[in-house]
Steps between C-alpha positions, in 0.01 A plus 500: 500500500247242630152611588517351849824425679534221754721441801589141581455405868594130476823504701376737770130536568395193303716266704429696820127452449508131406827352627540696825811667347702176502625525141880469497735702284611186319144451376496847346834531325455258204184673371592865557663554155173396332295720733734785404398457133125539554501880510339545840470853636682357801558176689409517867796319648561616856351648812189399684570185701785379280769679702374348824457145374840492330655534844241322711432192289715475186850572629552749217647847490216726373748747354676229303161381376427849364838528329465155344156578360618828353799339329261277304238767421707787355223619267213518750453731796472328836233609744482456875228549759572699816272569793580868529649576840517123563712431190489117477463451876215522744580817692603857427861579413682831513545733206872422500434125462237562231738719300782245520278201423334665201829615349648154550199334335534735202873428473435126498239504225160643606360772277129508591411552866138428581444658841186453707382568850256255655290785643532740205663741744701742287742566786630144465586547131690830508846365589483224238385747235797723565740205503375359169513837326849567638646178354330539161246219534145490364270594789169312481299552820200275547150550633415211733152419374231360726127530561362650819274783616801735514668407169320713243589602145560857619739374769701306241523798263612727783773253596612466136538879477721492810713229339531705182624794707782276628628457144328176391589378150194273492224396739424136584163368611596221739202264523673240716177324605334486157220729616472697177214428260506591130288814526668621819830457315382694196373785715811524717742493205295757308487743793871459578586574136272803491585657835857389574637460148777247569538154340287250694629150578247231600604233750205266552513153655288227341345362823127523423553473123428856383856616430517418123178693439627781720806529274281516188284777646811679629653488151186657356520770769861582408714304750867500399631180662347188657652216701490135392685176574601194302213248499655243739528774762176681415136479611380430854675733741733623225445711187333446163699287257703704254408254224128565555536878498730506195262276304195701606650829380619373159370687197384790714655841555615370839704215344817446704700375203653222710601167342251254648709199391792636704264548793396135479866389490549693823182348644622147417815568700307626803265205479797264539624702797153483651482122461853449631423708808159332550327839505126527444349697217322825568135402529203713597305319768187594692728647770656721234159608374418611854768769462216743442411435864827436687723710268807278562769571235655219297840508668337527840278200431787268406706614798198472729447139394872428547495651849189306598674183384791583732252557783330168410173688459414491129152376590432842649563701181130576450476637855804721438352631173181597686705666775723709269235753386383538861851587617553727200185701575593528867839654418387758245480311167871486407562359149614139534846536357839445666555569785134561587393168347738317735398710799126460445526139384713395794259666743214308342698175535574577867137586568390167351771275646478640853122510501519839670493804273778753558645307797838476325610791284817534295734789568439608142124522548547704816741732317250541216222595739735752662570662161855379438419359156310807390147632514220243504268557200186486715392515865632235738257312723529668842455174693782330309720807542437506874569129538825504300639846571320600819621819662845473340681828443677352195228601252657710225348848455330524159722790391819295551618286209611152610792528258640791700550273802744268324848652511736200485780581258688275263822563693337387824383178337844442347662541840256255656558221245875565498743290296235242414382743232748541217298725269230764498256230391583289806433796730166574333406133522564518875310830534186338359519148645753488785451141614476346154789706363728416792426129460557513125821704519641292788442181307645622174792682653594175678480310170719760331761466776509121458544534125776755554683269740471210256637715218797609708575143609466356150870532420580271793264223382640216293334435164372162609346636823119508488307761696119485509412869487134443585605314815726787603220751451273284715770486767532878480132530570538265798780719635290812461184349650665314786725780620789258567735719300697231315449155351783278373448188290786258422473211257768311305763751600293801388422748778247778449436762766221752478517785748269799516656848522603586856486142625804364679668190348355177635701332774442159349434386145379154582181409683350845558434583133306181444286567805434854384403395152266222609193716574492613137370158398217509752150634429438862586444539869171613644480864614745542783353557842649657807566263793165446664310290743326190372135550406374291789709679762380853424262653753139443401419872501763598243342623177650384170534756220505313168593604148174587320662431162801349327784751485824622652531600865673829580562599861574866421346771279813507282851349493720648770210638703404373848254212520138585566506294820728278703433235760375662819344803331152606602274556201158656454221339302560569132863606549722386213704190584661432161451518126415209275586590143259338257364597160774766483353686796617541858213373713517611860403234752351646815472364854159337548478637854693682769778293649868417534704347216628172642635330190606591146482182293649604165833647399511823306460473121381138522224357277179410680201289406137572573442425868868510602536609863669842506465607863360393831352772719405473863179696548549812709350492849427791727732343756790536257469877515553493873801269468674734260413822682 
């Protein structure tokens, strides 16, 4: 039995912190058998942002990713990170969904469930605790560690006792921002061991450079497990390198017993992947060292930089880092971990980009201030609360758990997605990320139908006939995207028709298909706009409402719900006109002044650039009231 056990974070938190979670399954599979031989306590393989990015960016099925990893790591437990009541999403889900998701994750290969709540609100952990225990998983709740006037050692011990009462098998210290110092670490681990008595697992990001020393002091204080990553995905925003920690502990009573030559073989593989993908190494810069001021976690920092690049505002990173602690203090010192890191970070970005603090507020920030994410750790600035929430009657009473308000059942979700979902996993995918799951399932179901049709028609194809399958798949995508229903291509006596389910047969198989297919070769069109007057012909008094960021325009609060406004509606100053989704948050765009909506310039669910015209509003005049009376 090794003196100190390690969990490998390379393929989950390591790549999330350094590569913005863009590592593909194909990059993982070849090296997994060697990782399985190391003897890790566990491999963190799933959860966090990996579920989201599989669908949103990588065109991968997150469930298939989990199964594939488990097939190649039969000797090592797999761990996943869940956000308590948020699971792997960014909002609360019902107990029914949590139970189903957790059981399905266990069935597909997860053994260790690290569960945290961004606010350390025990109410947001209860359902996950019960679900993990019910399916026989290892329940490892985490303390979200941060530094503030309200986060004291006594508060952490009290929370750990509450987690123990829920049936914890071990307790994790989740230092996502790298705020721990060696002697803080030693003290916290020692007190947890003495007063709580469960195995302690240290999760400490490198960031400011103290993490390796933190692990050494934690080992001396009796920590059971620590997190590390393979060197090419270590350091910087990520974790300490496993090679460093293993070498440092050799010939001590904390010796891991791991084969360091095997670890370097694994590191050589990841280094080639890093070079091939043109990813930067984890490096601690001056901005990282300032973590002891801004407290931005590693994963949040890399995503923040990526989002500022999208907004074409990377030159304003320093301003955002100064703004983050101000926003955090104003909203009660929440630990900067998902989803609070996104909520606070995005608000800081909005405050900086707009030049007017708290003029645009995401729906998520408003919900947090109203108590729908849980109890704020500290007092909220009354001026900010008044500006964002005002006299709203939607503030949640402190004795009401936000989890109790979410009652959507699995069966209701299954009915909503309908036949597009063909398994429990598909339904759960849709429950967590409706838009992304629908897009993914629609695309892949269409591909499956094309392959099925080709298989059925194969007996009617002569041996010397040649069919370019990739071309047919591209045509299938054209059919799906264009909505024409059917495309027929005829060449050298070979006729291929691709028709989507429910579409009527095409009346002609000649010119129309070619015309339909032509747009596929053109560059992606600019965001579609509703028919509108030319810029010069609009009345001079109309006020343009522009997109304050790069994102996606949504006309309604949710799919299937009525639009916020339509042309001709009278709106009050500050009234929500639309949502622009950016940085994974739904940012409500308000009317700059009282008036009448005269033009909606963008179609629903269209991408928008910074400065894109969204609406034109005619300022409200007193005379208008008389006209409508």
